[in-house]
TILUM-466809 format. One line per 5 residues: their letters; for each residue y, x, z of C-alpha. Coordinates in nm, 4 decimals. Layout:
% TILUM-466809
A	Y,X,Z; ...
% end
This chain:
% TILUM-466809
MSAQD	-0.5139,-1.7060,0.1539; -0.5122,-1.4669,0.4510; -0.8106,-1.2987,0.6176; -0.7822,-1.2326,0.9915; -0.9700,-0.9027,0.9700
PFICA	-1.0702,-0.6545,0.6957; -1.4433,-0.7086,0.7541; -1.6395,-1.0360,0.7417; -1.3300,-1.2550,0.7037; -1.2062,-1.0345,0.4199
LIALL	-1.5420,-1.0474,0.2398; -1.5380,-1.4273,0.2540; -1.1765,-1.4366,0.1340; -1.2524,-1.2046,-0.1592; -1.5486,-1.4230,-0.2553
LKAMW	-1.3215,-1.7282,-0.2592; -1.0668,-1.5297,-0.4588; -1.3329,-1.4581,-0.7223; -1.4189,-1.8289,-0.7354; -1.0697,-1.9793,-0.7284
GVPVN	-0.8355,-1.6961,-0.8288; -0.6275,-1.7279,-0.5103; -0.4326,-1.4138,-0.3994; -0.5702,-1.2607,-0.0781; -0.3764,-1.1124,0.2120
IQVHN	-0.5764,-0.9132,0.4672; -0.4560,-0.8601,0.8231; -0.5308,-0.5508,1.0310; -0.4747,-0.6211,1.4001; -0.6343,-0.3118,1.5487
DYFQS	-0.6494,0.0630,1.4998; -0.9784,0.0538,1.3085; -0.9194,0.3444,1.0699; -0.7803,0.6128,1.3013; -0.9360,0.5417,1.6388
EAWRN	-1.2553,0.7408,1.6910; -1.3118,0.5452,2.0131; -1.3502,0.2247,1.8113; -1.5770,0.3858,1.5513; -1.8014,0.5434,1.8122
ESFQN	-1.8572,0.2192,2.0034; -2.1365,0.0995,1.7754; -2.3189,0.1418,1.4471; -2.1678,-0.1908,1.3412; -1.8177,-0.0503,1.3800
RMFFH	-1.9091,0.2513,1.1688; -2.0331,0.0164,0.8959; -1.7194,-0.1963,0.9270; -1.5089,0.1194,0.8867; -1.6397,0.1634,0.5312
IGKLT	-1.6408,-0.2091,0.4510; -1.2755,-0.2301,0.5544; -1.1755,0.0464,0.3153; -1.3389,-0.1410,0.0285; -1.1921,-0.4826,0.1088
LNRAQ	-0.8374,-0.3580,0.1710; -0.8272,-0.1950,-0.1722; -0.8985,-0.5355,-0.3262; -0.6263,-0.7281,-0.1440; -0.2988,-0.8440,-0.2977
SIRVV	-0.1142,-0.7554,0.0233; -0.1871,-0.6226,0.3707; -0.0349,-0.7112,0.7054; -0.0455,-0.4559,0.9875; 0.0904,-0.4833,1.3402
SERID	0.2014,-0.1251,1.4047; 0.3337,0.1868,1.2353; 0.0237,0.3820,1.3365; -0.2040,0.1349,1.1580; 0.0287,0.1433,0.8569
RSIRT	0.0058,0.5251,0.8363; -0.3722,0.5292,0.8750; -0.4225,0.2738,0.5961; -0.1909,0.4487,0.3524; -0.4236,0.7516,0.3537
FINPR	-0.6801,0.5622,0.1437; -0.5147,0.2479,0.0101; -0.4100,0.1907,-0.3499; -0.0304,0.2500,-0.3508; 0.0066,-0.0613,-0.5674
IPIRK	-0.0802,-0.2840,-0.2692; 0.2199,-0.3807,-0.0528; 0.1776,-0.3247,0.3222; 0.4090,-0.4913,0.5740; 0.4294,-0.4321,0.9474
ILVSP	0.4740,-0.7692,1.1198; 0.4119,-0.8002,1.4918; 0.2314,-1.0927,1.6449; 0.5081,-1.2737,1.8293; 0.4474,-1.3133,2.2044
STSYQ	0.4654,-1.6619,2.3476; 0.8152,-1.7602,2.4573; 0.6647,-1.9560,2.7487; 0.6440,-1.6282,2.9444; 1.0232,-1.5991,2.9345
TGKTA	1.0515,-1.9188,3.1400; 0.8200,-1.8006,3.4164; 0.9859,-1.8433,3.7557; 1.0165,-1.5461,3.9878; 0.8037,-1.5717,4.3034
KKNID	0.7277,-1.3525,4.6002; 0.5771,-1.0226,4.4748; 0.2505,-1.0090,4.6707; 0.0353,-0.8594,4.3910; 0.0823,-0.4905,4.3219
IVSVG	-0.0817,-0.4616,3.9793; -0.2078,-0.7021,3.7138; -0.4028,-0.6189,3.4004; -0.5091,-0.8775,3.1427; -0.7880,-0.8313,2.8909
RLVDQ	-1.1528,-0.8818,2.8081; -1.3949,-0.6745,3.0160; -1.5109,-0.4562,2.7274; -1.5178,-0.0827,2.6531; -1.1927,-0.1028,2.4563
KDFPT	-0.9864,-0.2029,2.7615; -1.1207,0.0897,2.9700; -1.0851,-0.0725,3.3132; -1.2866,0.2128,3.4722; -0.9778,0.4348,3.4244
LIRAV	-0.7686,0.1832,3.6189; -1.0372,0.1744,3.8905; -1.0321,0.5544,3.9227; -0.6525,0.5503,3.9494; -0.6664,0.2861,4.2252
ANLKD	-0.9305,0.4890,4.4108; -0.6905,0.7856,4.4069; -0.4197,0.5678,4.5604; -0.6197,0.3942,4.8323; -0.5446,0.6528,5.1009
KFPNI	-0.1711,0.6163,5.0329; -0.1836,0.2376,4.9874; -0.4882,0.1073,5.1771; -0.3901,-0.2581,5.1176; -0.3078,-0.2246,4.7467
QIVVI	-0.3866,-0.5460,4.5563; -0.4936,-0.5490,4.1913; -0.5803,-0.8541,3.9822; -0.7787,-0.8153,3.6585; -0.7660,-1.1316,3.4471
GSGPR	-1.0410,-1.1737,3.1920; -1.4158,-1.1811,3.1418; -1.6639,-1.0009,2.9234; -1.9941,-0.8131,2.8926; -1.8838,-0.5279,3.1238
QNEIA	-1.8023,-0.7550,3.4191; -2.1169,-0.6754,3.6236; -2.0818,-0.3039,3.5543; -1.7185,-0.3038,3.6655; -1.8092,-0.5015,3.9769
RQLKS	-2.0687,-0.2334,4.0669; -1.8086,0.0401,4.0233; -1.5706,-0.1418,4.2577; -1.8458,-0.1743,4.5172; -1.9459,0.1918,4.4933
RGLTK	-1.5837,0.3006,4.5434; -1.5159,0.0550,4.8267; -1.2545,-0.1365,4.6300; -1.3969,-0.4889,4.6382; -1.1202,-0.6023,4.8780
NVCLT	-0.8494,-0.4354,4.6687; -0.9443,-0.5431,4.3159; -1.0053,-0.9054,4.2175; -1.1911,-0.9894,3.8947; -1.0693,-1.3430,3.8301
GEYSR	-1.2428,-1.4330,3.5053; -1.0581,-1.6395,3.2451; -0.7245,-1.7989,3.3365; -0.5192,-2.0625,3.1553; -0.1856,-1.9478,3.0167
ERVIR	0.0014,-2.1332,3.2899; -0.2034,-1.9615,3.5600; -0.1506,-1.6192,3.3954; 0.2254,-1.6820,3.4004; 0.2155,-1.7823,3.7669
TLSRT	0.0166,-1.4684,3.8512; 0.2516,-1.2366,3.6591; 0.5508,-1.3908,3.8358; 0.4048,-1.2639,4.1670; 0.3321,-0.9140,4.0292
KIYVS	0.5124,-0.5823,4.0719; 0.3535,-0.3749,3.7909; 0.1587,-0.4441,3.4718; -0.1000,-0.1903,3.3508; -0.2752,-0.1574,3.0122
SSKYE	-0.5444,0.1126,3.0125; -0.6896,0.0498,2.6648; -0.8613,0.3204,2.4582; -0.7150,0.1643,2.1428; -0.5085,-0.1404,2.0483
GSSIA	-0.3333,-0.3058,1.7587; -0.0239,-0.4418,1.9252; -0.0897,-0.5629,2.2780; 0.0398,-0.9185,2.3074; -0.0395,-0.9254,2.6785
LLEAM	0.1778,-0.6150,2.7238; 0.4737,-0.7753,2.5452; 0.4345,-1.0972,2.7426; 0.4414,-0.9056,3.0699; 0.7517,-0.7186,2.9523
SMGLP	0.9189,-1.0485,2.8581; 0.8840,-1.1503,3.2256; 1.0679,-0.8367,3.3365; 0.7672,-0.6417,3.4651; 0.7668,-0.2620,3.4543
VIATK	0.4639,-0.1591,3.2465; 0.2349,0.1416,3.2280; 0.0341,0.1635,2.9066; -0.1839,0.4086,2.7228; -0.0294,0.5816,2.4232
VSGSE	-0.2073,0.3861,2.1517; -0.1128,0.1780,1.8478; 0.1600,-0.0708,1.9338; 0.2604,0.0481,2.2803; 0.3902,0.3841,2.1546
EIIRS	0.6386,0.1969,1.9331; 0.7828,-0.0385,2.1939; 0.7770,0.1762,2.5092; 1.0117,0.4670,2.5666; 0.8421,0.6452,2.8523
GMNGF	1.0621,0.6604,3.1607; 1.3056,0.4048,3.0179; 1.1391,0.0649,2.9710; 0.7931,0.1659,3.0921; 0.5555,0.4615,3.1113
LIEPG	0.3093,0.5954,2.8546; -0.0059,0.7870,2.9448; -0.2918,0.9318,2.7435; -0.6071,0.7160,2.7261; -0.8467,0.7946,3.0115
DASTL	-0.5838,0.9831,3.2178; -0.6421,0.8282,3.5634; -0.4407,1.0883,3.7542; -0.1194,1.0307,3.5536; -0.1731,0.6564,3.5776
AKHIR	-0.2011,0.6875,3.9570; 0.1143,0.9016,3.9650; 0.3265,0.6392,3.7831; 0.1828,0.3530,3.9899; 0.2793,0.5399,4.3052
ELLEN	0.6340,0.6048,4.1742; 0.6874,0.2364,4.0972; 0.5342,0.1054,4.4191; 0.7477,0.3398,4.6276; 1.0755,0.2729,4.4445
ELLRA	1.1859,-0.0888,4.4176; 1.5095,0.0047,4.2371; 1.3097,0.1954,3.9724; 1.0852,-0.1079,3.9243; 1.3865,-0.3341,3.8773
SIGSK	1.5576,-0.0972,3.6332; 1.2516,-0.0388,3.4136; 1.1549,-0.4072,3.4300; 1.5018,-0.5135,3.3138; 1.4868,-0.2806,3.0136
AKKTA	1.1326,-0.3928,2.9348; 1.2483,-0.7554,2.9267; 1.5344,-0.6640,2.6928; 1.2913,-0.4895,2.4552; 1.0546,-0.7866,2.4468
NEIIR	1.3378,-1.0330,2.3900; 1.4671,-0.8257,2.0962; 1.1229,-0.8385,1.9346; 1.1017,-1.2151,1.9837; 1.4476,-1.2603,1.8292
TNPHK	1.3361,-1.0828,1.5087; 1.1193,-1.3913,1.4469; 0.7918,-1.2257,1.3360; 0.6469,-1.5666,1.2495; 0.9180,-1.6248,0.9863
KWTEF	0.8620,-1.2772,0.8387; 0.4906,-1.3485,0.8207; 0.5460,-1.6760,0.6348; 0.7842,-1.5116,0.3873; 0.5360,-1.2292,0.3238
LIKTS	0.2557,-1.4761,0.2471; 0.4815,-1.6619,0.0036; 0.5678,-1.3334,-0.1684; 0.1976,-1.2432,-0.1891; 0.1225,-1.5684,-0.3677
NPDLP	0.4084,-1.5037,-0.6136; 0.4253,-1.1231,-0.6628; 0.6844,-0.9727,-0.8975; 0.4365,-0.7338,-1.0586; 0.6542,-0.6282,-1.3558
TNMKQ	0.9399,-0.5208,-1.1272; 0.6993,-0.3402,-0.8933; 0.5509,-0.1531,-1.1899; 0.8950,-0.0493,-1.3120; 0.9927,0.0854,-0.9686
ANISH	0.6636,0.2763,-0.9394; 0.7290,0.4445,-1.2759; 1.0842,0.5412,-1.1857; 0.9677,0.6935,-0.8558; 0.6857,0.8850,-1.0254
YDADS	0.8615,1.0263,-1.3322; 1.1807,1.1192,-1.1511; 0.9887,1.3114,-0.8849; 0.6875,1.4595,-1.0641; 0.7461,1.7472,-1.3078
GELDK	0.3712,1.7441,-1.3759; 0.4367,1.4964,-1.6584; 0.6487,1.7627,-1.8277; 0.3726,2.0193,-1.7774; 0.1322,1.8000,-1.9739
SRTDA	0.3506,1.8325,-2.2827; 0.3281,2.2121,-2.2624; -0.0513,2.2492,-2.2627; -0.2146,2.4275,-2.5586; -0.4350,2.1291,-2.6415
SKLVY	-0.1328,1.8994,-2.6642; 0.0854,2.1412,-2.8619; -0.1755,2.2687,-3.1045; -0.4054,1.9679,-3.1556; -0.2662,1.6404,-3.0270
YPKIV	0.1039,1.6618,-3.1167; 0.0593,1.7966,-3.4736; -0.1731,1.5072,-3.5564; 0.0721,1.2559,-3.4156; 0.3643,1.4089,-3.6025
SWLKQ	0.1596,1.4138,-3.9245; 0.0859,1.0440,-3.8840; 0.4497,0.9575,-3.8067; 0.5687,1.1380,-4.1200; 0.3832,0.8790,-4.3295
YVRKD	0.6302,0.6120,-4.2142; 0.9505,0.7901,-4.1118; 1.2091,0.9288,-4.3558; 1.4742,1.1808,-4.2680; 1.7617,0.9458,-4.3500
QTVMD	1.6546,0.6902,-4.0908; 1.7705,0.5974,-3.7417; 1.4748,0.6125,-3.5032; 1.4630,0.4622,-3.1565; 1.2239,0.6577,-2.9307
IGGGS	1.1311,0.4016,-2.6633; 0.9916,0.5445,-2.3401; 0.9306,0.8712,-2.5224; 0.9399,1.0717,-2.2018; 0.9977,1.4434,-2.2568
GVVLA	1.0788,1.3918,-2.6280; 0.8510,1.6715,-2.7535; 0.6976,1.4664,-3.0370; 1.0249,1.3324,-3.1791; 1.1895,1.6744,-3.1509
RLRSE	0.9063,1.8215,-3.3548; 0.9211,1.5370,-3.6072; 1.2957,1.5857,-3.6546; 1.2444,1.9597,-3.6967; 0.9872,1.9082,-3.9738
LGSLA	1.1867,1.6398,-4.1580; 1.5073,1.8401,-4.1486; 1.7400,1.5696,-4.0174; 1.6753,1.2525,-3.8263; 1.8954,1.0335,-3.6083
VVGLD	1.6952,0.9935,-3.2871; 1.8091,0.7747,-2.9978; 1.5920,0.8012,-2.6885; 1.5441,0.5416,-2.4149; 1.3641,0.6017,-2.0844
ISMLM	1.3821,0.4868,-1.7221; 1.3504,0.8443,-1.5910; 1.6577,1.0638,-1.5548; 1.4325,1.3704,-1.5301; 1.2788,1.2971,-1.8710
LKHRK	1.6170,1.2341,-2.0315; 1.7478,1.5675,-1.9036; 1.4498,1.7449,-2.0586; 1.5141,1.5753,-2.3941; 1.8581,1.7377,-2.4075
TLGLR	1.7001,2.0830,-2.3760; 1.5115,2.0042,-2.7005; 1.8299,1.9099,-2.8831; 1.7846,1.5325,-2.8485; 2.1367,1.4513,-2.7356
ENIVG	2.1531,1.0735,-2.7748; 1.9683,0.9201,-2.4807; 2.0079,0.6037,-2.2755; 1.8636,0.4979,-1.9419; 1.7054,0.1585,-1.9925
DMDEL	1.4037,-0.0695,-1.9956; 1.1777,-0.1282,-2.2959; 1.1688,-0.5047,-2.2494; 1.5496,-0.5299,-2.2440; 1.6570,-0.2863,-2.5158
PFQSG	2.0313,-0.2026,-2.4882; 2.0731,-0.1834,-2.8679; 2.2392,-0.4098,-3.1211; 2.0229,-0.6371,-3.3338; 1.9253,-0.4878,-3.6701
SADTI	2.0379,-0.1352,-3.5749; 1.7151,0.0674,-3.6149; 1.5086,0.1632,-3.9177; 1.2110,0.2631,-3.7048; 1.1094,0.2143,-3.3420
VFIAS	0.8479,0.4447,-3.1896; 0.6504,0.3858,-2.8693; 0.4608,0.6950,-2.7518; 0.2354,0.6263,-2.4517; 0.4934,0.3892,-2.3026
LHHTL	0.3911,0.0313,-2.3807; 0.1137,0.0477,-2.1195; 0.3825,0.0960,-1.8525; 0.5012,-0.2652,-1.8737; 0.3233,-0.5936,-1.8164
RIDKA	0.5747,-0.7588,-2.0515; 0.4354,-0.6134,-2.3746; 0.5156,-0.9392,-2.5543; 0.8800,-0.9102,-2.4529; 0.8944,-0.5417,-2.5507
IRESF	0.7570,-0.6312,-2.8952; 1.0053,-0.9201,-2.9336; 1.2907,-0.6884,-2.8403; 1.1690,-0.4365,-3.0988; 1.1664,-0.7090,-3.3629
RVLKS	1.5272,-0.7972,-3.2739; 1.6539,-0.4372,-3.2902; 1.4768,-0.3446,-3.6150; 1.6448,-0.3894,-3.9508; 1.4836,-0.6166,-4.2072
HGTLL	1.1479,-0.4645,-4.3099; 1.1881,-0.2026,-4.0357; 0.8816,-0.0273,-3.8964; 0.7355,-0.0333,-3.5474; 0.5057,0.2619,-3.4696
LIEHN	0.2824,0.2497,-3.1624; 0.0961,0.5536,-3.0309; -0.0576,0.4028,-2.7232; -0.3381,0.4119,-2.4696; -0.6310,0.1941,-2.5689
SFRYL	-0.8412,0.0817,-2.2723; -1.2019,-0.0125,-2.3434; -1.2142,-0.1458,-1.9844; -0.9849,-0.4233,-2.1052; -1.2831,-0.5720,-2.2898
FYPKR	-1.4626,-0.6403,-1.9605; -1.1930,-0.8736,-1.8250; -1.2478,-1.2482,-1.8881; -0.8814,-1.3256,-1.9610; -0.7627,-1.1011,-2.2441
NSAIP	-0.4408,-1.2622,-2.3661; -0.1929,-1.0151,-2.2160; -0.1634,-0.6843,-2.0311; -0.3659,-0.6509,-1.7090; -0.2455,-0.4464,-1.4045
APRDP	-0.4489,-0.1254,-1.3807; -0.6819,-0.1449,-1.0770; -0.5945,0.2003,-0.9390; -0.2469,0.2850,-1.0664; 0.0683,0.0834,-0.9886
RECLI	0.2484,0.2461,-1.2839; 0.0193,0.1254,-1.5583; -0.1498,-0.1725,-1.7126; -0.4589,-0.2063,-1.9296; -0.3956,-0.2878,-2.2944
NHRVV	-0.6188,-0.2877,-2.5980; -0.5551,-0.2708,-2.9718; -0.6710,-0.6300,-3.0052; -0.4105,-0.7786,-2.7696; -0.1349,-0.5576,-2.9160
RKQLI	-0.2277,-0.6665,-3.2690; -0.2215,-1.0309,-3.1583; 0.1252,-0.9928,-3.0017; 0.2602,-0.8162,-3.3104; 0.1442,-1.0905,-3.5463
ENGFF	0.2704,-1.3693,-3.3170; 0.6136,-1.2048,-3.3029; 0.6598,-1.1741,-3.6790; 0.5151,-0.8333,-3.7692; 0.2865,-0.7454,-4.0589
IRHIS	0.0137,-0.4939,-3.9659; 0.0047,-0.1926,-4.1969; -0.2351,0.0340,-4.0060; -0.4621,0.0365,-3.7006; -0.6908,0.3223,-3.5983
LHRQL	-0.8559,0.4405,-3.2774; -0.9067,0.8019,-3.1738; -1.0163,1.0379,-2.8933; -1.3504,0.8899,-2.7921; -1.5292,1.2092,-2.6834
VTLVQ	-1.2089,1.3712,-2.5620; -1.1580,1.0836,-2.3192; -1.5172,1.0943,-2.1987; -1.5062,1.4680,-2.1286; -1.1672,1.4397,-1.9536
IFIKD	-1.3365,1.2297,-1.6871; -1.5119,1.5495,-1.5762; -1.2774,1.8235,-1.7069; -0.9115,1.7338,-1.6609; -0.7740,2.0332,-1.8544
IPLPL	-1.0067,2.0787,-2.1512; -1.0061,2.4364,-2.2918; -0.8506,2.4540,-2.6375; -1.1697,2.5509,-2.8301; -1.3628,2.2620,-2.6765
YRVLT	-1.0686,2.0270,-2.7395; -1.0788,2.1196,-3.1094; -1.4548,2.0624,-3.1322; -1.4372,1.7252,-2.9595; -1.1509,1.6129,-3.1817
AMDEA	-1.3437,1.7101,-3.4946; -1.6509,1.5229,-3.3695; -1.4399,1.2138,-3.3001; -1.3011,1.2204,-3.6538; -1.6478,1.2639,-3.8017
TGWIP	-1.8046,0.9780,-3.6064; -1.5177,0.7291,-3.5947; -1.6749,0.5181,-3.8679; -1.9677,0.4148,-3.6436; -1.9402,0.0373,-3.5675
GYKEF	-1.8410,-0.0281,-3.2076; -1.8006,0.3422,-3.1288; -1.4314,0.3449,-3.2139; -1.3693,0.0776,-2.9481; -1.4055,0.3505,-2.6860
GSLML	-1.1172,0.5525,-2.8267; -0.8386,0.6036,-2.5737; -0.5662,0.6347,-2.8385; -0.4507,0.3612,-3.0761; -0.2223,0.4237,-3.3722
IAARK	-0.0581,0.1078,-3.5039; 0.2034,0.0742,-3.7774; 0.3666,-0.2679,-3.8199; 0.6491,-0.3864,-4.0441; 0.9062,-0.6515,-3.9632
R	0.8635,-0.9447,-4.2015
% end
């Protein structure tokens, strides 16, 4: 389902999505989120500005019609949501328009509203009247500013030079453009001007304001001219140049037609159809994997987390102490998605000797593991383990299972790789938010992070049992720590110790443990 705009249409689409579960694509056809001119037009637009930000962050995909709109949306949109620039294809019927005698100097097509800024065109024509007293301009369109524009023409003595035609049929627009020398677009803001492209497809030299859409298709001085919005004097200058130089008009018009034809040949309609099909069948697991690779290979901040005092002195020792209950020094341990390897390096140090094989999708993390003496490492994916069946005594997941939507497949792969009666140890994020989702049979994509999914000890336990594991231990930890980290990202060590002690002392309270952000699960292969 696709919404034509990010406002009322999008709200209706999102309501239907909630009722029927249909993926929603939202289209953005204008420069709503960067153009101050649009926002300042009305209180309604200012309200829509905020509504649009909310609706777009709840879409499954977004279609934009220009690079400028794409850039403006990416400043606030969830990076998980795919955005695709797909132009609205101009009608090919304009390409078949027959050339006629050029007895109209300028044509401009558009509704008579503030956005189109026809007063700037009127001022430019007024500047040219002394030079071209018989200049003829045709403005095709109607709208609420028609009477106001008519009064401006009368006050400037341009009623014989400028004709306000009202609405025309497409055939009549084509006939009018075929008799025209220059096309002008004076808009304050646009999405991608279809009328501009259609005029270009007929070989007309164009002058347009430097707004969304036009700045991407016009190379000023080559296939048209670009001016700043509201700049009547520069507009008049370029009109004069084109009216005085027929060869220049022909050259720029020819290049404009070539540009428009190239856009038509890219078949935007086909791209749009393919994008909608992809939206209805998204490959979320692959997208999540790519997001994790991009993040962990580029962001050393993940390594910094492993060096904080709270992690080294409180968190890691407790994890290592728990692992030592199940791991013996004569075992082969697979560290799946173990990142920097700090925990397993410490465990091996305390046990004396341990065969550790690490697997991660991040080259940066694997390089850091070698600095800790963990030499055996493989680049790979947790749901397609590149290990022989029955080759591991123990498999350890440390904060990695929540980075795949295929937790069932990762658990099945672990079962395959483990020896008979081997142990699977999970030290994982436990999301209490998971409990608020109606369908809780598998991992759920995290609402605000394309790298993660929401999992809970209940769904992990269910998957373990279904895949042939016997549960030996489940516990939840870090209730208060997680709550405080909402407000204090880097908790001072003394406070971290106090909060941890309070969590341990109150973990027995029914229901309270459900809010723990850390689950420890030990399972044995049957």
